[in-house]
C-alpha positions in Angstrom: 29.9 -41.9 52.1 31.0 -39.0 50.1 32.0 -35.6 51.4 28.9 -34.2 49.8 26.8 -36.8 51.8 28.6 -35.9 55.1 28.0 -32.2 54.5 24.3 -32.7 54.0 24.1 -34.4 57.4 25.4 -31.2 59.0 23.0 -28.9 57.1 20.0 -27.4 59.0 16.8 -29.6 58.8 13.9 -28.2 56.9 11.2 -26.5 59.1 8.4 -28.7 60.5 4.9 -28.0 61.9 5.2 -27.1 65.6 3.5 -29.6 67.9 2.0 -28.4 71.2 4.3 -29.2 74.2 4.9 -28.3 77.8 7.5 -25.5 78.1 9.8 -27.8 80.3 9.4 -30.6 77.8 10.2 -28.3 75.0 13.4 -27.1 76.7 14.3 -30.8 77.3 13.8 -31.7 73.7 15.8 -28.7 72.6 18.7 -29.6 74.8 18.4 -33.2 73.7 18.3 -32.2 70.0 21.3 -29.9 70.5 23.3 -32.7 72.2 22.4 -35.2 69.5 23.3 -32.8 66.8 26.6 -32.1 68.4 27.2 -35.8 68.9 26.3 -36.5 65.3 28.6 -33.9 64.0 31.4 -35.3 66.2 30.8 -38.8 64.9 30.7 -37.6 61.3 34.0 -35.7 61.8 35.5 -38.8 63.5 34.4 -40.9 60.6 35.9 -38.6 58.0 39.1 -38.4 60.0 39.4 -42.2 60.2 38.3 -42.9 56.7 41.2 -43.6 54.2 41.8 -40.6 52.0 40.5 -41.1 48.4 43.2 -42.1 45.9 44.6 -39.1 44.1 44.3 -39.1 40.3 47.2 -40.8 38.6 49.9 -38.3 37.3 49.8 -37.2 33.7 53.0 -39.0 32.9 53.2 -37.6 29.4 53.2 -34.0 30.7 55.6 -34.9 33.5 57.9 -36.5 30.9 57.9 -33.4 28.8 58.6 -31.2 31.8 61.8 -33.2 32.7 63.8 -32.5 29.5 67.4 -31.4 30.2 69.6 -29.6 27.7 72.6 -29.9 30.1 72.2 -33.7 30.4 72.1 -34.1 26.6 75.1 -31.9 26.2 77.1 -33.6 28.9 76.5 -37.1 27.4 77.4 -35.9 23.9 80.7 -34.4 25.2 81.6 -37.6 27.0 80.8 -39.8 24.0 82.8 -37.7 21.5 86.1 -37.2 23.3 87.8 -39.7 20.9 87.2 -41.2 17.5 85.5 -44.5 18.0 85.3 -46.8 14.9 83.6 -50.1 15.3 85.9 -52.9 16.5 88.3 -50.6 18.2 89.1 -50.2 22.0 87.8 -46.7 21.9 84.4 -47.9 20.7 84.4 -50.6 23.3 84.8 -47.9 25.9 81.7 -46.1 24.5 79.8 -49.3 24.9 80.6 -49.4 28.6 79.8 -45.8 28.9 76.3 -46.3 27.6 75.8 -49.5 29.6 76.9 -47.8 32.8 74.7 -44.7 32.1 71.6 -46.9 31.7 72.5 -49.2 34.6 72.9 -46.1 36.9 69.2 -45.4 36.2 68.3 -48.9 37.6 67.5 -50.4 34.2 69.0 -53.9 33.8 71.6 -53.5 31.1 73.9 -55.9 29.2 76.2 -56.2 26.3 75.8 -58.7 23.5 78.9 -59.3 21.3 79.2 -60.5 17.7 82.2 -61.6 15.7 81.9 -60.0 12.2 84.1 -59.0 9.2 85.3 -55.4 9.4 87.8 -53.5 7.3 90.7 -51.1 8.2 93.4 -49.4 6.1 97.0 -50.5 6.2 98.4 -48.3 3.4 97.0 -45.7 1.0 98.6 -43.4 -1.5 97.5 -41.2 -4.4 99.6 -39.1 -6.8 98.9 -37.1 -9.9 101.0 -36.6 -13.0 100.3 -35.1 -16.4 102.3 -34.3 -19.5 101.2 -30.7 -19.2 102.7 -30.5 -15.8 106.3 -31.0 -17.2 106.8 -34.3 -15.5 105.9 -32.9 -12.1 104.2 -35.4 -9.7 101.9 -34.3 -6.9 101.7 -36.8 -4.0 98.5 -36.1 -2.0 98.8 -36.1 1.8 95.3 -37.7 2.2 95.0 -36.1 5.6 92.4 -34.0 7.3 93.9 -30.9 9.0 92.9 -29.8 12.4 91.5 -26.3 12.7 92.5 -23.2 14.5 91.9 -23.6 18.3 90.8 -27.2 17.9 90.4 -28.7 21.4 90.4 -32.2 19.9 93.6 -31.8 17.9 95.5 -34.4 20.0 92.6 -36.9 19.8 92.3 -36.3 16.1 95.7 -38.1 15.7 93.8 -41.3 16.9 91.4 -41.2 13.9 91.8 -44.0 11.4 93.3 -42.6 8.2 90.8 -41.7 5.5 89.7 -44.8 3.6 86.7 -46.8 2.2 85.9 -50.0 4.2 86.0 -53.2 2.1 87.8 -51.5 -0.9 89.8 -54.0 -2.8 93.6 -54.0 -2.2 95.7 -53.1 -5.3 97.6 -50.5 -7.3 96.3 -48.7 -10.4 98.0 -46.2 -12.6 95.7 -44.8 -15.3 94.1 -41.7 -16.8 91.3 -40.1 -14.8 87.7 -39.8 -16.2 85.2 -37.5 -14.6 81.9 -39.3 -13.9 79.9 -36.5 -12.2 77.9 -38.2 -9.3 78.8 -41.7 -10.3 75.2 -42.7 -11.1 74.3 -45.2 -13.8 73.0 -42.4 -16.0 76.3 -40.5 -15.6 78.3 -43.5 -16.9 75.7 -43.9 -19.6 76.3 -40.3 -20.6 80.1 -40.9 -20.9 79.5 -44.0 -23.0 77.1 -42.0 -25.3 79.8 -39.3 -25.7 82.4 -41.9 -26.6 84.5 -41.3 -23.4 86.3 -44.5 -22.5 86.0 -45.6 -18.9 87.4 -49.1 -19.1 90.7 -49.4 -17.3 90.6 -45.8 -16.1 90.3 -44.2 -12.7 86.7 -42.8 -12.3 86.6 -39.5 -10.5 83.2 -38.8 -9.0 81.7 -36.4 -6.5 79.6 -37.5 -3.5 76.0 -36.2 -3.2 73.3 -38.0 -5.2 74.1 -41.6 -4.3 76.1 -43.2 -1.6 79.8 -44.2 -2.0 79.1 -48.0 -2.3 76.9 -47.4 -5.3 79.4 -45.1 -6.9 82.1 -47.8 -6.6 79.7 -50.4 -7.9 78.7 -48.3 -10.9 82.4 -47.5 -11.7 83.3 -51.2 -11.6 80.3 -52.0 -13.8 81.4 -49.4 -16.3 84.9 -51.1 -16.5 86.9 -48.6 -14.3 90.0 -50.0 -12.7 89.6 -47.8 -9.6 87.5 -45.0 -8.1 88.3 -41.7 -6.4 85.4 -39.9 -4.7 85.4 -36.3 -3.3 83.2 -33.8 -1.6 82.5 -31.0 -4.0 82.5 -27.4 -2.7 79.3 -26.8 -4.6 77.4 -29.0 -2.0 79.7 -28.9 1.0 81.7 -25.7 0.8 79.1 -22.9 1.0 79.1 -19.9 -1.3 82.3 -18.7 -2.9 84.4 -16.7 -0.4 82.4 -18.1 2.6 84.4 -19.2 5.5 84.7 -22.9 6.5 84.4 -24.5 9.9 85.2 -23.4 12.7 84.0 -20.0 11.4 80.9 -21.4 9.7 79.1 -24.8 9.3 80.8 -25.6 6.0 83.4 -28.3 5.4 87.0 -27.2 5.4 88.9 -27.8 2.1 90.9 -30.7 3.6 87.7 -32.5 4.7 87.3 -36.1 3.6 84.0 -38.1 3.7 84.8 -41.7 4.6 82.4 -44.7 4.5 81.8 -48.3 3.6 81.6 -49.8 0.1 79.7 -52.9 1.1 76.3 -52.9 -0.6 74.9 -55.7 1.6 73.5 -55.7 5.1 75.0 -57.2 8.2 78.1 -59.3 8.5 79.5 -60.3 5.1 80.5 -63.7 6.3 76.9 -64.6 7.4 74.6 -63.5 4.6 70.9 -64.2 5.4 71.7 -65.7 8.8 72.9 -64.5 12.2 76.6 -64.2 13.2 76.1 -66.2 16.4 78.7 -68.2 18.1 79.7 -71.4 16.3 77.6 -70.5 13.2 78.3 -71.3 9.6 80.5 -68.7 7.9 81.9 -67.9 4.5 85.7 -67.6 4.4 86.9 -64.0 4.4 88.3 -64.4 0.9 84.9 -65.6 -0.3 83.0 -62.8 1.4 85.3 -60.2 0.0 84.9 -61.7 -3.5 81.1 -61.4 -3.5 79.2 -59.1 -5.9 78.1 -56.8 -3.1 81.7 -55.9 -2.5 83.4 -53.1 -4.7 86.1 -55.4 -6.1 88.2 -52.4 -7.2 90.5 -50.1 -5.2 88.9 -46.8 -4.2 89.8 -43.8 -2.1 87.9 -40.8 -0.7 89.7 -37.5 -1.2 89.2 -33.8 -0.2 87.9 -31.0 -2.3 91.3 -29.4 -2.3 92.9 -32.5 -3.8 90.1 -33.0 -6.3 90.3 -29.5 -7.6 94.0 -30.1 -8.4 93.0 -33.2 -10.3 90.2 -31.4 -12.2 92.7 -28.6 -13.1 95.0 -31.2 -14.8 92.2 -32.9 -16.8 91.5 -32.4 -20.5 88.9 -33.6 -23.0 85.5 -32.2 -23.6 84.1 -29.7 -21.2 81.6 -31.4 -18.9 77.9 -30.4 -19.2 76.6 -27.5 -17.2 74.9 -29.7 -14.6 78.2 -31.5 -14.1 80.2 -28.3 -13.2 81.3 -27.2 -9.8 81.3 -23.9 -8.0 82.0 -20.8 -10.1 85.3 -20.1 -8.3 86.7 -23.5 -9.1 88.3 -25.0 -12.3 86.3 -25.9 -15.4 85.4 -29.6 -15.1 86.3 -31.7 -18.2 85.4 -35.3 -18.9 88.9 -36.7 -19.8 90.2 -39.3 -20.1 93.5 -37.8 -19.0 95.8 -36.3 -19.6 95.8 -36.4 -15.8 97.2 -39.7 -14.7 96.4 -41.0 -11.2 98.6 -43.5 -9.4 96.4 -45.1 -6.6 97.4 -47.7 -4.1 95.2 -49.2 -1.4 96.1 -52.0 1.0 93.4 -53.0 3.5 93.1 -55.3 6.4 89.8 -57.2 6.2 89.5 -59.1 9.4 87.2 -60.7 11.9 86.5 -58.3 14.9 84.2 -58.1 17.9 81.4 -55.6 18.0 79.1 -54.9 21.0 75.4 -54.1 21.1 74.2 -52.6 24.4 70.7 -53.2 25.7 68.6 -52.0 28.7 65.1 -53.1 29.7 62.1 -51.5 31.4 59.9 -54.5 31.9 56.2 -54.0 31.2 53.7 -54.5 34.0 50.7 -56.1 32.2 52.2 -57.2 28.9 55.9 -57.9 29.4 56.0 -60.0 26.3 55.2 -57.1 24.0 58.2 -54.9 23.1 58.5 -51.2 22.2 62.1 -51.0 20.9 64.2 -47.8 20.8 67.5 -47.9 18.9 70.5 -45.8 17.9 73.9 -46.8 16.7 77.0 -45.8 18.7 80.0 -46.4 16.4 81.4 -43.4 14.3 84.0 -43.0 11.6 85.5 -40.2 13.6 84.2 -38.2 16.7 80.5 -38.7 15.6 78.9 -35.7 17.3 76.0 -35.6 14.8 76.3 -39.1 13.4 75.4 -40.9 15.6 76.0 -39.6 19.1 73.5 -36.8 18.9 71.1 -39.7 18.9 72.9 -41.6 21.7 72.9 -38.5 23.9 69.2 -38.0 23.2 68.5 -41.7 24.1 70.3 -41.4 27.5 68.6 -38.1 28.3 65.3 -39.8 27.4 66.1 -42.8 29.6 66.9 -40.5 32.5 63.4 -39.0 32.2 61.9 -42.5 32.2 63.8 -43.2 35.4 62.3 -40.1 37.0 58.8 -41.3 36.0 59.5 -44.6 37.7 60.2 -42.8 40.9 56.7 -41.2 40.6 55.1 -44.6 40.3 55.1 -45.1 36.5 55.5 -48.5 35.0 54.8 -49.2 31.3 52.1 -51.6 30.3 54.5 -53.1 27.7 58.2 -53.6 27.8 60.5 -50.8 26.6 63.9 -51.8 25.3 66.9 -49.4 24.7 69.3 -50.6 22.0 72.8 -49.1 21.3 73.9 -50.7 18.0 77.5 -51.3 16.9 79.1 -51.3 13.5 76.2 -49.6 11.7 78.6 -47.6 9.6 80.0 -50.8 8.1 76.6 -52.1 6.8 74.0 -51.8 9.6 75.8 -54.8 11.1 75.0 -54.8 14.8 71.2 -54.3 14.4 71.0 -56.8 11.5 72.8 -59.6 13.3 70.5 -59.1 16.4 67.3 -59.0 14.3 68.4 -62.1 12.4 69.2 -63.9 15.6 65.9 -63.0 17.3 63.7 -62.9 14.2 61.0 -65.4 15.4 60.6 -63.7 18.8 60.5 -60.3 17.3 57.9 -61.4 14.7 55.5 -62.4 17.4 56.3 -59.8 20.1 57.6 -56.5 18.7 55.0 -53.7 18.7 57.2 -51.1 17.0 60.8 -50.0 16.5 61.6 -46.3 17.0 65.0 -45.3 15.6 67.2 -42.2 15.8 70.5 -42.2 14.0 71.4 -38.5 13.7 69.0 -36.7 16.0 70.2 -33.2 15.2 72.1 -31.5 12.3 70.1 -28.2 12.2 66.7 -26.6 12.2 63.6 -28.3 10.7 61.9 -31.6 11.5 62.1 -34.5 9.1 60.5 -37.8 10.1 60.2 -41.2 8.4 57.7 -43.9 9.3 55.7 -46.8 8.2 52.2 -45.4 7.4 50.3 -46.7 10.4 52.4 -44.5 12.7 51.6 -41.2 10.8 48.6 -40.1 12.9 50.3 -40.9 16.2 53.4 -39.0 15.2 51.4 -35.9 14.2 49.5 -35.9 17.5 52.7 -36.2 19.5 54.3 -33.3 17.7 51.3 -31.1 18.7 52.4 -31.3 22.3 56.2 -30.9 21.9 57.5 -27.4 21.9 59.4 -26.2 18.8 63.1 -25.9 20.0 63.6 -22.9 17.7 60.4 -21.1 18.4 58.9 -21.5 22.0 55.7 -19.9 20.9 54.7 -22.8 18.8 54.8 -26.6 18.7 56.9 -28.8 16.4 53.7 -29.6 14.5 53.1 -25.9 13.9 56.5 -25.3 12.4 56.4 -28.5 10.5 53.2 -27.4 8.8 54.5 -23.9 8.1 57.7 -25.1 6.4 56.0 -27.8 4.2 52.3 -26.8 3.9 51.4 -30.2 5.3 53.2 -32.8 7.4 56.1 -34.2 5.2 56.7 -37.8 6.2 59.2 -40.0 4.3 59.0 -43.8 4.2 61.5 -46.3 5.5 62.5 -48.2 2.4 66.1 -47.1 2.2 69.2 -48.7 3.8 70.2 -45.6 5.6 70.0 -46.8 9.2 69.2 -49.5 11.7 65.5 -49.5 11.0 66.3 -51.5 7.8 66.3 -54.9 9.5 63.2 -54.2 11.4 61.1 -52.9 8.5 62.5 -54.6 5.5 63.5 -57.9 6.9 61.1 -58.5 9.8 58.1 -56.3 8.9 57.9 -54.3 12.2 56.2 -50.9 12.2 59.0 -48.3 12.6 59.9 -44.7 12.8 63.1 -42.6 12.3 63.3 -38.8 13.1 65.9 -36.1 12.7 66.0 -32.3 13.3 67.6 -30.8 10.2 66.1 -31.0 6.8 67.9 -31.9 3.6 69.9 -34.9 2.4 73.0 -34.3 4.6 75.1 -31.8 6.5 78.5 -30.4 5.5 80.8 -32.3 8.0 79.1 -35.7 7.5 81.5 -38.6 8.1 84.5 -36.3 8.4 86.9 -35.3 11.2 85.0 -32.1 11.8 81.8 -33.8 13.0 82.8 -33.0 16.6 81.3 -31.4 19.7 82.4 -27.9 18.7 80.6 -28.1 15.4 77.4 -29.4 17.1 77.5 -26.7 19.9 78.2 -23.9 17.4 76.1 -24.9 14.4 74.1 -28.1 14.8 72.3 -27.3 18.0 73.5 -24.2 20.0 71.8 -24.6 23.4 71.0 -28.3 22.8 67.3 -27.6 22.6 66.8 -29.7 19.5 68.3 -32.7 21.3 65.7 -32.4 24.0 62.9 -31.9 21.4 64.1 -35.1 19.6 64.1 -37.0 22.8 60.7 -35.7 23.7 59.1 -36.9 20.5 60.9 -40.2 20.7 59.9 -40.7 24.3 56.3 -39.6 23.9 55.9 -42.1 21.0 57.3 -44.8 23.2 55.0 -43.8 26.1 51.9 -44.0 23.9 52.9 -47.3 22.3 53.9 -48.9 25.6 51.0 -47.5 27.8 47.9 -47.3 25.6 45.5 -50.2 26.2 44.8 -50.2 22.4 47.9 -49.8 20.2 47.5 -46.5 18.4 48.0 -47.7 14.8 45.9 -46.4 11.9 46.2 -48.3 8.6 43.9 -46.0 6.6 46.8 -43.9 5.4 48.4 -47.1 4.2 45.5 -47.8 1.8 45.4 -44.2 0.6 49.1 -44.2 -0.1 49.1 -47.6 -1.9 46.4 -46.4 -4.2 48.5 -43.4 -5.1 51.6 -45.6 -5.7 49.6 -47.9 -8.0 48.4 -45.0 -10.2 52.1 -44.1 -10.7 52.8 -47.7 -11.5 50.0 -47.8 -14.0 51.6 -45.0 -15.9 54.9 -46.8 -15.8 53.5 -49.9 -17.6 51.2 -48.1 -19.9 51.4 -49.5 -23.4 52.3 -53.0 -22.2 50.2 -56.1 -21.4 50.7 -55.6 -17.7 47.5 -55.2 -15.7 47.3 -53.4 -12.3 43.8 -54.5 -11.4 44.9 -57.2 -8.9 46.6 -54.4 -6.9 43.6 -52.1 -7.0 41.3 -54.9 -5.8 43.6 -55.8 -2.9 43.9 -52.1 -1.9 40.1 -51.8 -1.8 40.0 -54.8 0.6 42.7 -53.1 2.7 40.7 -49.8 2.9 37.6 -51.8 4.0 39.6 -53.7 6.7 41.2 -50.4 7.9 37.8 -48.8 8.2 36.4 -51.7 10.2 39.4 -51.9 12.5 39.3 -48.2 13.2 35.6 -48.5 14.1 36.4 -51.4 16.3 39.1 -49.4 18.1 36.7 -46.5 18.7 34.0 -48.9 20.1 36.5 -50.6 22.5 37.8 -47.3 23.7 34.2 -46.2 24.6 33.7 -49.4 26.5 37.0 -48.9 28.3 36.1 -45.3 29.2 32.7 -46.4 30.6 34.2 -49.2 32.6 32.2 -51.8 30.6 35.4 -53.4 29.5 38.4 -54.4 31.5 41.7 -53.1 30.1 43.0 -56.7 30.3 40.2 -58.0 28.2 41.1 -60.7 25.6 39.2 -58.6 23.0 41.9 -55.9 23.4 44.7 -58.4 23.2 43.3 -59.9 20.1 42.9 -56.5 18.4 46.4 -55.4 19.3 47.8 -58.7 17.9 46.1 -57.9 14.6 47.4 -54.3 14.6 50.9 -55.6 15.2 50.9 -58.4 12.7 49.4 -56.6 9.8 52.7 -55.0 8.9 54.3 -58.5 8.8 51.9 -59.5 6.1 53.5 -57.0 3.7 56.7 -59.2 3.7 57.5 -62.3 1.7 59.7 -65.2 2.7 61.2 -65.2 -0.8 62.2 -61.5 -0.6 62.3 -58.9 -3.3 63.1 -59.8 -6.8 67.0 -59.5 -7.2 67.3 -58.4 -3.5 66.3 -61.5 -1.5 67.3 -60.3 2.0 64.8 -57.5 1.8 61.4 -59.0 2.5 59.0 -56.0 2.5 57.1 -55.9 -0.9 55.9 -52.3 -0.5 59.0 -50.4 0.8 62.6 -51.3 0.0 65.9 -49.8 -1.2 66.4 -48.8 -4.8 68.6 -51.2 -6.8 70.4 -48.1 -8.2 70.7 -46.2 -4.9 70.7 -47.9 -1.5 69.8 -44.6 0.1 66.6 -44.1 -1.9 63.3 -45.6 -1.0 61.7 -47.6 -3.7 58.0 -48.2 -3.7 57.0 -51.7 -4.8 60.8 -52.4 -5.1 60.4 -55.9 -6.6 58.1 -54.5 -9.3 60.5 -51.7 -9.9 63.4 -54.1 -10.4 61.3 -56.3 -12.7 60.3 -53.2 -14.8 64.0 -52.2 -15.1 64.9 -55.7 -16.3 61.9 -55.8 -18.7 62.9 -52.5 -20.3 66.4 -53.7 -20.7 65.5 -57.0 -22.4 62.0 -56.1 -23.7 60.9 -59.7 -24.0 57.4 -61.1 -23.4 58.8 -63.2 -20.6 60.3 -60.2 -18.8 57.0 -58.4 -18.9 55.3 -61.5 -17.5 57.8 -61.3 -14.7 56.5 -57.7 -14.0 52.9 -59.1 -13.9 54.0 -61.8 -11.5 55.6 -59.2 -9.1 52.3 -57.2 -9.2 50.4 -60.4 -8.2 52.9 -61.0 -5.4 52.3 -57.5 -3.9 48.6 -57.9 -4.3 48.7 -61.1 -2.4 50.6 -59.4 0.4 48.2 -56.5 0.6 45.3 -59.0 0.7 47.0 -60.9 3.5 47.4 -57.6 5.5 43.7 -57.0 5.1 42.9 -60.5 6.3 45.1 -60.0 9.4 43.5 -56.7 10.2 40.0 -58.1 9.9 41.0 -61.2 11.9 38.9 -63.4 9.6 39.7 -66.7 7.9 38.4 -67.4 4.4 
């Protein structure tokens, strides 16, 4: 009986026709009526008192999650994680693994550490000196050391930092003239060759900024250089002429050195294409170091201050205008010489133990479906931005999930937290885990949500696989902009770009690589801070002070990043129907194919197979969207149980469609990468290539210009078309 029904029993009865009655009888019946009414009211009240209270509506866990964000929590974890430099394979990084494990365990999440033995690289000795006939025999020996700054609270800990170096650089000594190669791209070395500037046997001097250091070293070696020196140019990293450097501004101090890895592969170099599990097959260290994905030449990173001295000593033709530096620096010349560089590098390439940390929130209804959240933990130095802004956000997010659990929340599907190790060396920790668990992940992973650097400044820059676009946009409409409380992240995102700007995950820039490009799992990566980088990237100055003063004063951006990350996970883990929309995939593929058609214009290559397959994908995406809407209506009207097999089957199709874009044979010339739509550029590991196998085949065909090479391009187009057709079939759930 409802409260409304009970109230109606106590309401006055409607008037009736009055029957004739004796006055005494009338009084009796009045007393009886009054007594019965009182008794009825008492019984109703007793019934209401004894009846169990109706169940309160379930909490709005999304709103509760957003309300629990804590700037102080994020700041405290970041401070603790960045007290010391913590390079992969060192004791300091092992301590951070235990910090993350203990932080997650304290929230009552089962947590554990999974170790791997992998090939890492450390410096033993480095030296660099400059001589030139014009310098009257004077020799400058560079200190190759980053200086601490005024009032540096981490000055003592800075002494623990590994000396500036490039991981996996070849050991050796080179004395040769310097040649300036701009950003070290293929086209830069081609320009030098066209100008008759000899590179063979020289030391290539290049600046960081357009491609990553491993590609610079690779291109230098391909051009015949005996060694490479790479620096951070003040034009990109030093601010305007006369502008102060950190700690007075966000810009890199003159002694700053950007370190990194020169390995162009992915994962442990001794276990290419398979997991580095205990007792596994391995290449010998010497064999791994001799592979083509290694630099095979000595190389060193140097500061802007040292590079300016080298530039000042160089002669030859004045470099083109686009190759010049800041106006207050020396004029850049191409060389070779007369500046002579004497470079020595001795490295220790050795097997070491790395440690991935995991914590689990088991799903209530579908524990065998995984929503995976990941961030790497290892850093070249203190790593306040890269990567521990992401680690701090992940722990802050986990704390909110723990509070939700105390309010009765339990996700429908399992949520996993992953703290990866040795990402900086070549995405090593995540790659080995994905390779080891590939079959399980292929059948069970719903999505992988990555944050590497969560915060470097204002502005929102996400990357996704396309079926997550719509969900991401909806989530950003409910998360407050950390820099403007009067609007949402979505509002500011639209204002800054005109429309939501979403990048794709084809590059090798972070731990999503193994999930997207090897396993075909829908994925996302987000960062607050637009642009290709930030001034203190991979240097000694990426510390807590820089973050608190310039990256995220107040730590509001950390909380916003965790909010978007967590809300994405809540939706993917809780919604009965997985909120994927493949329509944007079909629209985007059609746009890509039009660009491709222009690329092959004038050849015998035909793009019709691709267009036909994309048409099928659009039809399948439309059908599955309609199916989702219909099932949601049935769920809302209680005509369908949330555990219905129909929902499970639909979700399986939504999960597996992304896998269909992969090929067991891999991309042409890049076999580890299986995704035929998104992959890394062959020329720049940090660039996303669309249809990467086709792009590689076109590059080869243009070089050789034979009929066979153009047939290879056509073959790659058919391969992609078959993958798109398979994705359509998976979405539709129909056999031919």
